[in-house]
LUMDO-241727 format. One record per residue (C-alpha): residue number from 1; residue in one letter; x, y, z. Coordinates in nm, 3 decimals. Layout:
<sites>
<site nr="NUM" rest="A" c1="X" c2="Y" c3="Z"/>
...
</sites>
This chain:
<sites>
<site nr="1" rest="M" c1="20.015" c2="12.184" c3="-0.214"/>
<site nr="2" rest="P" c1="20.039" c2="12.415" c3="0.097"/>
<site nr="3" rest="L" c1="19.906" c2="12.754" c3="0.049"/>
<site nr="4" rest="K" c1="20.156" c2="13.039" c3="0.112"/>
<site nr="5" rest="C" c1="20.049" c2="13.326" c3="0.338"/>
<site nr="6" rest="R" c1="20.109" c2="13.669" c3="0.171"/>
<site nr="7" rest="P" c1="20.314" c2="13.880" c3="0.417"/>
<site nr="8" rest="A" c1="20.128" c2="14.220" c3="0.336"/>
<site nr="9" rest="A" c1="19.763" c2="14.051" c3="0.356"/>
<site nr="10" rest="F" c1="19.872" c2="13.848" c3="0.704"/>
<site nr="11" rest="R" c1="19.993" c2="14.206" c3="0.858"/>
<site nr="12" rest="I" c1="19.660" c2="14.338" c3="0.737"/>
<site nr="13" rest="H" c1="19.445" c2="14.075" c3="0.860"/>
<site nr="14" rest="A" c1="19.646" c2="14.094" c3="1.219"/>
<site nr="15" rest="L" c1="19.591" c2="14.462" c3="1.232"/>
<site nr="16" rest="L" c1="19.211" c2="14.451" c3="1.174"/>
<site nr="17" rest="V" c1="19.185" c2="14.154" c3="1.431"/>
<site nr="18" rest="A" c1="19.375" c2="14.374" c3="1.706"/>
<site nr="19" rest="A" c1="19.169" c2="14.670" c3="1.640"/>
<site nr="20" rest="F" c1="18.870" c2="14.485" c3="1.655"/>
<site nr="21" rest="A" c1="18.970" c2="14.333" c3="1.990"/>
<site nr="22" rest="F" c1="19.056" c2="14.670" c3="2.129"/>
<site nr="23" rest="A" c1="18.747" c2="14.813" c3="2.032"/>
<site nr="24" rest="L" c1="18.558" c2="14.538" c3="2.198"/>
<site nr="25" rest="L" c1="18.754" c2="14.596" c3="2.549"/>
<site nr="26" rest="A" c1="18.698" c2="14.968" c3="2.499"/>
<site nr="27" rest="A" c1="18.338" c2="14.954" c3="2.428"/>
<site nr="28" rest="P" c1="18.208" c2="14.884" c3="2.763"/>
<site nr="29" rest="A" c1="18.397" c2="15.175" c3="2.925"/>
<site nr="30" rest="A" c1="18.282" c2="15.438" c3="2.656"/>
<site nr="31" rest="A" c1="17.893" c2="15.306" c3="2.669"/>
<site nr="32" rest="Q" c1="17.905" c2="15.394" c3="3.057"/>
<site nr="33" rest="P" c1="17.621" c2="15.657" c3="3.106"/>
<site nr="34" rest="D" c1="17.683" c2="15.974" c3="3.282"/>
<site nr="35" rest="P" c1="17.596" c2="15.926" c3="3.647"/>
<site nr="36" rest="A" c1="17.472" c2="16.258" c3="3.688"/>
<site nr="37" rest="A" c1="17.196" c2="16.197" c3="3.394"/>
<site nr="38" rest="S" c1="16.973" c2="16.020" c3="3.609"/>
<site nr="39" rest="Y" c1="17.081" c2="16.167" c3="3.956"/>
<site nr="40" rest="P" c1="16.894" c2="16.208" c3="4.167"/>
<site nr="41" rest="N" c1="16.639" c2="15.941" c3="4.153"/>
<site nr="42" rest="K" c1="16.599" c2="15.877" c3="4.521"/>
<site nr="43" rest="P" c1="16.592" c2="16.110" c3="4.844"/>
<site nr="44" rest="I" c1="16.893" c2="16.293" c3="4.961"/>
<site nr="45" rest="R" c1="17.020" c2="16.255" c3="5.318"/>
<site nr="46" rest="L" c1="17.165" c2="16.598" c3="5.430"/>
<site nr="47" rest="I" c1="17.376" c2="16.521" c3="5.776"/>
<site nr="48" rest="V" c1="17.379" c2="16.797" c3="6.030"/>
<site nr="49" rest="G" c1="17.646" c2="16.760" c3="6.305"/>
<site nr="50" rest="F" c1="17.482" c2="16.965" c3="6.546"/>
<site nr="51" rest="A" c1="17.142" c2="16.952" c3="6.745"/>
<site nr="52" rest="A" c1="16.800" c2="17.069" c3="6.606"/>
<site nr="53" rest="G" c1="16.744" c2="17.442" c3="6.689"/>
<site nr="54" rest="G" c1="17.110" c2="17.574" c3="6.637"/>
<site nr="55" rest="G" c1="17.222" c2="17.796" c3="6.371"/>
<site nr="56" rest="T" c1="17.376" c2="17.548" c3="6.151"/>
<site nr="57" rest="D" c1="17.063" c2="17.310" c3="6.154"/>
<site nr="58" rest="A" c1="16.844" c2="17.636" c3="6.123"/>
<site nr="59" rest="M" c1="17.024" c2="17.714" c3="5.801"/>
<site nr="60" rest="A" c1="17.026" c2="17.391" c3="5.676"/>
<site nr="61" rest="R" c1="16.639" c2="17.371" c3="5.716"/>
<site nr="62" rest="I" c1="16.622" c2="17.702" c3="5.528"/>
<site nr="63" rest="Y" c1="16.840" c2="17.569" c3="5.235"/>
<site nr="64" rest="A" c1="16.720" c2="17.193" c3="5.215"/>
<site nr="65" rest="P" c1="16.349" c2="17.266" c3="5.085"/>
<site nr="66" rest="K" c1="16.475" c2="17.473" c3="4.796"/>
<site nr="67" rest="L" c1="16.734" c2="17.233" c3="4.672"/>
<site nr="68" rest="S" c1="16.457" c2="16.965" c3="4.700"/>
<site nr="69" rest="E" c1="16.248" c2="17.174" c3="4.483"/>
<site nr="70" rest="I" c1="16.522" c2="17.223" c3="4.225"/>
<site nr="71" rest="L" c1="16.648" c2="16.842" c3="4.224"/>
<site nr="72" rest="G" c1="16.302" c2="16.706" c3="4.242"/>
<site nr="73" rest="Q" c1="16.359" c2="16.469" c3="4.522"/>
<site nr="74" rest="P" c1="16.334" c2="16.478" c3="4.905"/>
<site nr="75" rest="V" c1="16.629" c2="16.618" c3="5.078"/>
<site nr="76" rest="I" c1="16.598" c2="16.479" c3="5.440"/>
<site nr="77" rest="I" c1="16.779" c2="16.628" c3="5.728"/>
<site nr="78" rest="E" c1="16.934" c2="16.402" c3="5.987"/>
<site nr="79" rest="N" c1="17.098" c2="16.557" c3="6.304"/>
<site nr="80" rest="R" c1="17.401" c2="16.353" c3="6.412"/>
<site nr="81" rest="A" c1="17.532" c2="16.554" c3="6.685"/>
<site nr="82" rest="G" c1="17.834" c2="16.482" c3="6.893"/>
<site nr="83" rest="A" c1="18.202" c2="16.580" c3="6.935"/>
<site nr="84" rest="G" c1="18.190" c2="16.914" c3="6.810"/>
<site nr="85" rest="G" c1="18.022" c2="16.791" c3="6.470"/>
<site nr="86" rest="R" c1="18.285" c2="16.529" c3="6.407"/>
<site nr="87" rest="I" c1="18.072" c2="16.224" c3="6.428"/>
<site nr="88" rest="A" c1="17.864" c2="16.341" c3="6.143"/>
<site nr="89" rest="I" c1="18.146" c2="16.396" c3="5.919"/>
<site nr="90" rest="D" c1="18.304" c2="16.048" c3="5.994"/>
<site nr="91" rest="F" c1="17.959" c2="15.911" c3="5.883"/>
<site nr="92" rest="V" c1="17.928" c2="16.092" c3="5.574"/>
<site nr="93" rest="Q" c1="18.273" c2="15.970" c3="5.455"/>
<site nr="94" rest="S" c1="18.202" c2="15.621" c3="5.559"/>
<site nr="95" rest="Q" c1="17.890" c2="15.623" c3="5.313"/>
<site nr="96" rest="P" c1="17.887" c2="15.557" c3="4.940"/>
<site nr="97" rest="A" c1="18.050" c2="15.812" c3="4.713"/>
<site nr="98" rest="D" c1="17.706" c2="15.857" c3="4.512"/>
<site nr="99" rest="G" c1="17.569" c2="16.197" c3="4.616"/>
<site nr="100" rest="Y" c1="17.298" c2="16.062" c3="4.815"/>
<site nr="101" rest="T" c1="17.454" c2="16.127" c3="5.141"/>
<site nr="102" rest="L" c1="17.612" c2="16.466" c3="5.195"/>
<site nr="103" rest="A" c1="17.730" c2="16.686" c3="5.476"/>
<site nr="104" rest="F" c1="17.616" c2="17.018" c3="5.585"/>
<site nr="105" rest="G" c1="17.943" c2="17.130" c3="5.755"/>
<site nr="106" rest="A" c1="18.072" c2="17.445" c3="5.924"/>
<site nr="107" rest="L" c1="18.396" c2="17.575" c3="5.962"/>
<site nr="108" rest="G" c1="18.462" c2="17.479" c3="6.329"/>
<site nr="109" rest="Q" c1="18.366" c2="17.116" c3="6.287"/>
<site nr="110" rest="L" c1="18.591" c2="17.086" c3="5.955"/>
<site nr="111" rest="A" c1="18.857" c2="17.369" c3="5.887"/>
<site nr="112" rest="I" c1="18.929" c2="17.433" c3="6.263"/>
<site nr="113" rest="S" c1="18.931" c2="17.060" c3="6.351"/>
<site nr="114" rest="A" c1="19.182" c2="17.017" c3="6.068"/>
<site nr="115" rest="A" c1="19.411" c2="17.268" c3="6.223"/>
<site nr="116" rest="I" c1="19.407" c2="17.164" c3="6.568"/>
<site nr="117" rest="Y" c1="19.367" c2="16.789" c3="6.595"/>
<site nr="118" rest="P" c1="19.685" c2="16.589" c3="6.464"/>
<site nr="119" rest="N" c1="19.506" c2="16.263" c3="6.449"/>
<site nr="120" rest="L" c1="19.172" c2="16.364" c3="6.308"/>
<site nr="121" rest="S" c1="19.013" c2="16.063" c3="6.078"/>
<site nr="122" rest="F" c1="18.925" c2="16.307" c3="5.810"/>
<site nr="123" rest="H" c1="19.024" c2="16.611" c3="5.600"/>
<site nr="124" rest="P" c1="18.774" c2="16.869" c3="5.471"/>
<site nr="125" rest="T" c1="18.962" c2="16.878" c3="5.106"/>
<site nr="126" rest="R" c1="19.096" c2="16.531" c3="5.075"/>
<site nr="127" rest="T" c1="18.875" c2="16.275" c3="5.228"/>
<site nr="128" rest="L" c1="18.560" c2="16.522" c3="5.141"/>
<site nr="129" rest="L" c1="18.478" c2="16.711" c3="4.834"/>
<site nr="130" rest="P" c1="18.376" c2="17.068" c3="4.919"/>
<site nr="131" rest="I" c1="18.102" c2="17.135" c3="4.683"/>
<site nr="132" rest="T" c1="17.989" c2="17.491" c3="4.753"/>
<site nr="133" rest="M" c1="17.969" c2="17.756" c3="5.035"/>
<site nr="134" rest="I" c1="17.599" c2="17.789" c3="5.150"/>
<site nr="135" rest="S" c1="17.617" c2="18.066" c3="5.389"/>
<site nr="136" rest="S" c1="17.839" c2="18.304" c3="5.631"/>
<site nr="137" rest="Y" c1="17.834" c2="18.485" c3="5.927"/>
<site nr="138" rest="L" c1="18.038" c2="18.700" c3="6.142"/>
<site nr="139" rest="M" c1="18.207" c2="18.722" c3="6.473"/>
<site nr="140" rest="V" c1="18.178" c2="19.006" c3="6.723"/>
<site nr="141" rest="L" c1="18.372" c2="19.117" c3="7.051"/>
<site nr="142" rest="A" c1="18.132" c2="19.159" c3="7.326"/>
<site nr="143" rest="V" c1="18.198" c2="19.243" c3="7.717"/>
<site nr="144" rest="T" c1="17.980" c2="19.239" c3="8.018"/>
<site nr="145" rest="P" c1="17.785" c2="19.515" c3="8.055"/>
<site nr="146" rest="N" c1="17.997" c2="19.754" c3="8.292"/>
<site nr="147" rest="D" c1="18.022" c2="20.110" c3="8.275"/>
<site nr="148" rest="R" c1="18.416" c2="20.074" c3="8.266"/>
<site nr="149" rest="L" c1="18.396" c2="19.885" c3="7.949"/>
<site nr="150" rest="K" c1="18.254" c2="20.082" c3="7.643"/>
<site nr="151" rest="T" c1="18.560" c2="20.060" c3="7.415"/>
<site nr="152" rest="V" c1="18.792" c2="19.810" c3="7.297"/>
<site nr="153" rest="Q" c1="19.083" c2="20.011" c3="7.447"/>
<site nr="154" rest="E" c1="18.906" c2="20.004" c3="7.798"/>
<site nr="155" rest="L" c1="18.848" c2="19.646" c3="7.786"/>
<site nr="156" rest="V" c1="19.258" c2="19.605" c3="7.698"/>
<site nr="157" rest="A" c1="19.340" c2="19.842" c3="7.995"/>
<site nr="158" rest="Y" c1="19.116" c2="19.690" c3="8.236"/>
<site nr="159" rest="A" c1="19.221" c2="19.333" c3="8.157"/>
<site nr="160" rest="K" c1="19.581" c2="19.429" c3="8.166"/>
<site nr="161" rest="A" c1="19.534" c2="19.574" c3="8.521"/>
<site nr="162" rest="N" c1="19.280" c2="19.290" c3="8.641"/>
<site nr="163" rest="P" c1="19.424" c2="18.977" c3="8.502"/>
<site nr="164" rest="D" c1="19.269" c2="18.766" c3="8.757"/>
<site nr="165" rest="K" c1="18.917" c2="18.888" c3="8.626"/>
<site nr="166" rest="A" c1="19.004" c2="18.837" c3="8.268"/>
<site nr="167" rest="N" c1="18.807" c2="18.538" c3="8.193"/>
<site nr="168" rest="Y" c1="18.653" c2="18.451" c3="7.896"/>
<site nr="169" rest="P" c1="18.419" c2="18.161" c3="7.799"/>
<site nr="170" rest="T" c1="18.411" c2="17.901" c3="7.523"/>
<site nr="171" rest="A" c1="18.196" c2="17.612" c3="7.415"/>
<site nr="172" rest="S" c1="18.401" c2="17.570" c3="7.084"/>
<site nr="173" rest="P" c1="18.757" c2="17.595" c3="6.937"/>
<site nr="174" rest="T" c1="18.625" c2="17.839" c3="6.683"/>
<site nr="175" rest="F" c1="18.565" c2="18.073" c3="6.974"/>
<site nr="176" rest="T" c1="18.892" c2="17.974" c3="7.129"/>
<site nr="177" rest="I" c1="19.108" c2="18.032" c3="6.848"/>
<site nr="178" rest="S" c1="18.934" c2="18.366" c3="6.746"/>
<site nr="179" rest="T" c1="18.990" c2="18.491" c3="7.131"/>
<site nr="180" rest="E" c1="19.336" c2="18.390" c3="7.137"/>
<site nr="181" rest="L" c1="19.419" c2="18.566" c3="6.815"/>
<site nr="182" rest="L" c1="19.265" c2="18.884" c3="6.989"/>
<site nr="183" rest="K" c1="19.511" c2="18.801" c3="7.303"/>
<site nr="184" rest="L" c1="19.814" c2="18.761" c3="7.046"/>
<site nr="185" rest="K" c1="19.737" c2="19.093" c3="6.851"/>
<site nr="186" rest="T" c1="19.648" c2="19.298" c3="7.180"/>
<site nr="187" rest="G" c1="19.852" c2="19.112" c3="7.465"/>
<site nr="188" rest="V" c1="19.512" c2="19.141" c3="7.657"/>
<site nr="189" rest="P" c1="19.535" c2="18.850" c3="7.919"/>
<site nr="190" rest="G" c1="19.256" c2="18.610" c3="7.922"/>
<site nr="191" rest="Q" c1="19.202" c2="18.295" c3="8.097"/>
<site nr="192" rest="L" c1="18.976" c2="18.031" c3="7.908"/>
<site nr="193" rest="V" c1="18.665" c2="17.896" c3="8.104"/>
<site nr="194" rest="P" c1="18.502" c2="17.602" c3="7.908"/>
<site nr="195" rest="Y" c1="18.127" c2="17.586" c3="7.863"/>
<site nr="196" rest="R" c1="17.878" c2="17.326" c3="7.694"/>
<site nr="197" rest="S" c1="17.689" c2="17.587" c3="7.478"/>
<site nr="198" rest="S" c1="17.652" c2="17.924" c3="7.347"/>
<site nr="199" rest="N" c1="17.390" c2="18.016" c3="7.577"/>
<site nr="200" rest="E" c1="17.582" c2="17.911" c3="7.860"/>
<site nr="201" rest="M" c1="17.849" c2="18.133" c3="7.768"/>
<site nr="202" rest="L" c1="17.633" c2="18.434" c3="7.748"/>
<site nr="203" rest="L" c1="17.487" c2="18.379" c3="8.059"/>
<site nr="204" rest="S" c1="17.828" c2="18.380" c3="8.191"/>
<site nr="205" rest="L" c1="17.897" c2="18.702" c3="8.042"/>
<site nr="206" rest="A" c1="17.589" c2="18.865" c3="8.120"/>
<site nr="207" rest="G" c1="17.633" c2="18.763" c3="8.496"/>
<site nr="208" rest="G" c1="17.978" c2="18.895" c3="8.511"/>
<site nr="209" rest="Q" c1="18.157" c2="18.573" c3="8.552"/>
<site nr="210" rest="S" c1="18.350" c2="18.620" c3="8.238"/>
<site nr="211" rest="L" c1="18.485" c2="18.956" c3="8.130"/>
<site nr="212" rest="F" c1="18.461" c2="18.929" c3="7.726"/>
<site nr="213" rest="V" c1="18.389" c2="18.695" c3="7.451"/>
<site nr="214" rest="I" c1="18.430" c2="18.663" c3="7.077"/>
<site nr="215" rest="M" c1="18.131" c2="18.457" c3="6.912"/>
<site nr="216" rest="D" c1="17.899" c2="18.476" c3="6.629"/>
<site nr="217" rest="V" c1="17.668" c2="18.769" c3="6.567"/>
<site nr="218" rest="P" c1="17.350" c2="18.566" c3="6.550"/>
<site nr="219" rest="S" c1="17.401" c2="18.433" c3="6.900"/>
<site nr="220" rest="V" c1="17.506" c2="18.778" c3="7.050"/>
<site nr="221" rest="R" c1="17.266" c2="19.023" c3="6.869"/>
<site nr="222" rest="P" c1="16.954" c2="18.950" c3="7.052"/>
<site nr="223" rest="V" c1="17.134" c2="18.971" c3="7.392"/>
<site nr="224" rest="A" c1="17.298" c2="19.264" c3="7.314"/>
<site nr="225" rest="Q" c1="16.992" c2="19.423" c3="7.201"/>
<site nr="226" rest="G" c1="16.820" c2="19.363" c3="7.502"/>
<site nr="227" rest="G" c1="17.107" c2="19.517" c3="7.697"/>
<site nr="228" rest="R" c1="17.244" c2="19.192" c3="7.876"/>
<site nr="229" rest="V" c1="17.570" c2="19.224" c3="7.695"/>
<site nr="230" rest="R" c1="17.762" c2="19.494" c3="7.530"/>
<site nr="231" rest="A" c1="17.899" c2="19.462" c3="7.190"/>
<site nr="232" rest="L" c1="18.236" c2="19.644" c3="7.125"/>
<site nr="233" rest="A" c1="18.332" c2="19.559" c3="6.756"/>
<site nr="234" rest="V" c1="18.220" c2="19.345" c3="6.485"/>
<site nr="235" rest="A" c1="18.459" c2="19.148" c3="6.258"/>
<site nr="236" rest="S" c1="18.348" c2="19.302" c3="5.935"/>
<site nr="237" rest="K" c1="18.497" c2="19.568" c3="5.689"/>
<site nr="238" rest="T" c1="18.164" c2="19.776" c3="5.713"/>
<site nr="239" rest="R" c1="17.896" c2="19.806" c3="5.974"/>
<site nr="240" rest="I" c1="17.645" c2="19.556" c3="5.955"/>
<site nr="241" rest="S" c1="17.275" c2="19.635" c3="5.924"/>
<site nr="242" rest="D" c1="17.194" c2="19.384" c3="6.218"/>
<site nr="243" rest="M" c1="17.385" c2="19.598" c3="6.447"/>
<site nr="244" rest="P" c1="17.449" c2="19.933" c3="6.306"/>
<site nr="245" rest="D" c1="17.551" c2="20.110" c3="6.605"/>
<site nr="246" rest="V" c1="17.865" c2="19.861" c3="6.681"/>
<site nr="247" rest="P" c1="18.206" c2="19.966" c3="6.521"/>
<site nr="248" rest="T" c1="18.405" c2="19.741" c3="6.298"/>
<site nr="249" rest="L" c1="18.745" c2="19.631" c3="6.455"/>
<site nr="250" rest="T" c1="18.919" c2="19.882" c3="6.234"/>
<site nr="251" rest="E" c1="18.701" c2="20.150" c3="6.361"/>
<site nr="252" rest="A" c1="18.767" c2="20.015" c3="6.720"/>
<site nr="253" rest="G" c1="19.134" c2="20.039" c3="6.679"/>
<site nr="254" rest="L" c1="19.200" c2="19.664" c3="6.590"/>
<site nr="255" rest="G" c1="19.268" c2="19.697" c3="6.202"/>
<site nr="256" rest="D" c1="19.543" c2="19.444" c3="6.218"/>
<site nr="257" rest="L" c1="19.302" c2="19.182" c3="6.385"/>
<site nr="258" rest="D" c1="19.170" c2="18.962" c3="6.114"/>
<site nr="259" rest="I" c1="18.905" c2="18.712" c3="6.264"/>
<site nr="260" rest="P" c1="18.799" c2="18.513" c3="5.941"/>
<site nr="261" rest="L" c1="18.446" c2="18.469" c3="5.816"/>
<site nr="262" rest="Q" c1="18.262" c2="18.188" c3="5.958"/>
<site nr="263" rest="W" c1="18.099" c2="17.956" c3="5.707"/>
<site nr="264" rest="N" c1="17.836" c2="17.657" c3="5.637"/>
<site nr="265" rest="G" c1="17.891" c2="17.463" c3="5.327"/>
<site nr="266" rest="L" c1="17.802" c2="17.139" c3="5.120"/>
<site nr="267" rest="F" c1="18.023" c2="16.843" c3="5.130"/>
<site nr="268" rest="A" c1="18.034" c2="16.504" c3="4.965"/>
<site nr="269" rest="P" c1="18.251" c2="16.187" c3="5.039"/>
<site nr="270" rest="A" c1="18.579" c2="16.200" c3="4.823"/>
<site nr="271" rest="G" c1="18.524" c2="15.977" c3="4.523"/>
<site nr="272" rest="T" c1="18.186" c2="16.131" c3="4.403"/>
<site nr="273" rest="P" c1="18.151" c2="16.134" c3="4.056"/>
<site nr="274" rest="A" c1="18.253" c2="16.523" c3="3.925"/>
<site nr="275" rest="T" c1="17.935" c2="16.570" c3="3.719"/>
<site nr="276" rest="I" c1="17.741" c2="16.480" c3="4.038"/>
<site nr="277" rest="V" c1="17.939" c2="16.758" c3="4.217"/>
<site nr="278" rest="R" c1="17.885" c2="16.992" c3="3.914"/>
<site nr="279" rest="K" c1="17.499" c2="16.925" c3="3.938"/>
<site nr="280" rest="L" c1="17.489" c2="16.992" c3="4.312"/>
<site nr="281" rest="E" c1="17.702" c2="17.299" c3="4.298"/>
<site nr="282" rest="A" c1="17.478" c2="17.457" c3="4.045"/>
<site nr="283" rest="A" c1="17.146" c2="17.312" c3="4.195"/>
<site nr="284" rest="S" c1="17.293" c2="17.468" c3="4.544"/>
<site nr="285" rest="Q" c1="17.357" c2="17.840" c3="4.398"/>
<site nr="286" rest="R" c1="17.050" c2="17.858" c3="4.237"/>
<site nr="287" rest="A" c1="16.878" c2="17.787" c3="4.598"/>
<site nr="288" rest="M" c1="17.081" c2="18.032" c3="4.769"/>
<site nr="289" rest="S" c1="16.989" c2="18.296" c3="4.467"/>
<site nr="290" rest="D" c1="16.631" c2="18.245" c3="4.551"/>
<site nr="291" rest="P" c1="16.484" c2="18.589" c3="4.701"/>
<site nr="292" rest="A" c1="16.272" c2="18.390" c3="4.952"/>
<site nr="293" rest="V" c1="16.557" c2="18.187" c3="5.054"/>
<site nr="294" rest="R" c1="16.800" c2="18.490" c3="5.090"/>
<site nr="295" rest="E" c1="16.535" c2="18.685" c3="5.316"/>
<site nr="296" rest="R" c1="16.509" c2="18.401" c3="5.539"/>
<site nr="297" rest="T" c1="16.890" c2="18.363" c3="5.546"/>
<site nr="298" rest="R" c1="16.955" c2="18.722" c3="5.648"/>
<site nr="299" rest="A" c1="16.679" c2="18.718" c3="5.891"/>
<site nr="300" rest="L" c1="16.867" c2="18.435" c3="6.078"/>
<site nr="301" rest="A" c1="17.189" c2="18.689" c3="6.085"/>
<site nr="302" rest="Y" c1="17.351" c2="18.494" c3="5.819"/>
<site nr="303" rest="N" c1="17.465" c2="18.594" c3="5.474"/>
<site nr="304" rest="P" c1="17.370" c2="18.383" c3="5.174"/>
<site nr="305" rest="E" c1="17.670" c2="18.282" c3="4.965"/>
<site nr="306" rest="S" c1="17.754" c2="18.102" c3="4.650"/>
<site nr="307" rest="A" c1="18.132" c2="18.033" c3="4.618"/>
<site nr="308" rest="G" c1="18.161" c2="17.749" c3="4.402"/>
<site nr="309" rest="S" c1="18.378" c2="17.419" c3="4.451"/>
<site nr="310" rest="N" c1="18.732" c2="17.562" c3="4.349"/>
<site nr="311" rest="E" c1="18.701" c2="17.871" c3="4.535"/>
<site nr="312" rest="F" c1="18.541" c2="17.707" c3="4.854"/>
<site nr="313" rest="R" c1="18.832" c2="17.428" c3="4.847"/>
<site nr="314" rest="A" c1="19.092" c2="17.729" c3="4.843"/>
<site nr="315" rest="R" c1="18.910" c2="17.917" c3="5.122"/>
<site nr="316" rest="I" c1="18.906" c2="17.613" c3="5.333"/>
<site nr="317" rest="D" c1="19.278" c2="17.531" c3="5.289"/>
<site nr="318" rest="A" c1="19.379" c2="17.889" c3="5.364"/>
<site nr="319" rest="D" c1="19.167" c2="17.870" c3="5.670"/>
<site nr="320" rest="I" c1="19.315" c2="17.567" c3="5.801"/>
<site nr="321" rest="K" c1="19.663" c2="17.716" c3="5.772"/>
<site nr="322" rest="M" c1="19.582" c2="18.032" c3="5.932"/>
<site nr="323" rest="F" c1="19.428" c2="17.851" c3="6.266"/>
<site nr="324" rest="S" c1="19.707" c2="17.626" c3="6.267"/>
<site nr="325" rest="D" c1="19.927" c2="17.898" c3="6.278"/>
<site nr="326" rest="V" c1="19.726" c2="18.056" c3="6.554"/>
<site nr="327" rest="A" c1="19.713" c2="17.754" c3="6.769"/>
<site nr="328" rest="K" c1="20.096" c2="17.703" c3="6.761"/>
<site nr="329" rest="A" c1="20.163" c2="18.081" c3="6.842"/>
<site nr="330" rest="A" c1="19.913" c2="18.047" c3="7.126"/>
<site nr="331" rest="N" c1="20.071" c2="17.708" c3="7.241"/>
<site nr="332" rest="L" c1="19.709" c2="17.590" c3="7.237"/>
<site nr="333" rest="K" c1="19.653" c2="17.192" c3="7.287"/>
<site nr="334" rest="F" c1="19.308" c2="17.048" c3="7.229"/>
<site nr="335" rest="E" c1="19.168" c2="16.685" c3="7.314"/>
<site nr="336" rest="Q" c1="18.948" c2="16.536" c3="7.062"/>
</sites>
């Protein structure tokens, strides 16, 4: 005689089978370990997009040993110079998103590149993950050492009266954009003259081939202190200890000129696990809080920073918009 299934019992049995099957399917995902638990267990590559000896490279070499000490693994710097630092970023974003290949990036190669190159192969907050800001530095307006050019007002008046002599040197879109912003705000004329390096820019200024320049304090400071160029104003809210006799833009009568802070920061390829990003963020902030690291950073005329991932991302997006607006207003065209 065939057995009759009891409907209630059958339903309970089916529910138990389904629950067991679901548990089996869910178990592998739930059992996956946190990737940051064993990170790092091998050396980390820190890619710098500029040649050894420059400011970004020097800052990376201050930061990397302390990060290595904190994480317990070697942090090996690799210089991959070229194309204004963009070759290095292309390389980093092509690597596995596992936290073992990172970029030590700068504002010019990332935010400014994203603002001025329409067909850029990367984006600093989309194809990359900003982890933390590491350091920052200021820009300064300087002129050739001429007795007629001791103030910003004298520079503006002289350049307007002598537009054929109002050349400015630049070796980077960072310097170009900042100088064009000055031109937009003051109406000062200025013909761009391209150079290959900061050193060539300063030689041009010191030799009188160029009239004025806006560039980074770490590069200008020793040359200005030696009397070979004259610093007119620093892009800071207050005077800086490295150049205490140089007025701020506001003191110099350019209070509405906002030249952004320049920065270096740590980046990972998009897709890097969030827990690894947080571990690197915390370790980097510890590294930049170390008194010896801070002292060496300031000796380089850089400022130690510790902006976290979210704050850093917001800063980059704001920088991209600002630089994009300046490039459009000045009708600037850049070739990659």
